[in-house]
C-alpha positions in Angstrom: 12.3 9.9 -22.1 15.4 8.7 -24.0 17.0 12.1 -23.5 16.2 12.2 -19.8 17.7 8.7 -19.5 20.8 9.8 -21.4 21.2 12.9 -19.2 21.0 10.7 -16.1 23.7 8.3 -17.6 26.1 11.1 -18.4 25.6 13.6 -15.6 23.7 11.7 -13.0 20.9 14.3 -13.3 17.5 13.5 -11.8 15.1 12.7 -14.8 11.9 14.6 -14.4 9.1 14.2 -16.9 6.4 16.8 -17.0 3.2 15.6 -18.7 -0.6 15.8 -18.6 -2.7 13.8 -16.2 -4.1 11.8 -19.1 -0.6 10.6 -20.2 0.8 9.9 -16.7 -0.1 6.2 -16.8 1.3 5.8 -20.3 4.6 7.4 -19.1 4.7 5.0 -16.1 4.3 2.0 -18.4 7.1 3.2 -20.6 9.4 3.7 -17.5 8.4 0.4 -16.0 9.2 -1.4 -19.3 11.8 0.2 -21.4 13.5 2.3 -18.7 13.2 -0.2 -15.9 16.8 0.3 -14.8 16.0 3.9 -13.7 12.4 3.2 -12.7 13.1 4.3 -9.1 14.9 7.4 -10.2 12.4 8.8 -12.8 10.0 11.4 -11.5 6.7 12.2 -13.2 5.0 15.5 -12.6 1.8 16.8 -14.1 1.4 20.2 -15.7 -1.3 21.0 -13.2 1.1 20.4 -10.3 3.8 22.6 -11.9 1.1 25.4 -12.2 0.1 24.8 -8.6 3.7 25.0 -7.3 4.3 28.1 -9.4 1.2 29.9 -7.9 2.2 28.9 -4.4 5.7 30.2 -4.9 4.3 33.5 -6.2 2.0 33.8 -3.2 4.9 33.1 -0.8 7.2 35.5 -2.6 4.5 38.2 -2.5 4.1 37.9 1.3 7.8 38.5 1.9 7.9 41.8 0.1 
């Protein structure tokens, strides 16, 4: 998270943390506490959602061919 915050500070890049469902609440607590100044900017995405988006993209791409 420190590197994501640093990247935001330097390049104004959107910090996106990919984690497991079990660790999502822990990440939110860290962001709410230590990284509170970028709390509204941080995005947390679970691994399952990344997999779901990937599969949906593959299906959409497959229908266009």
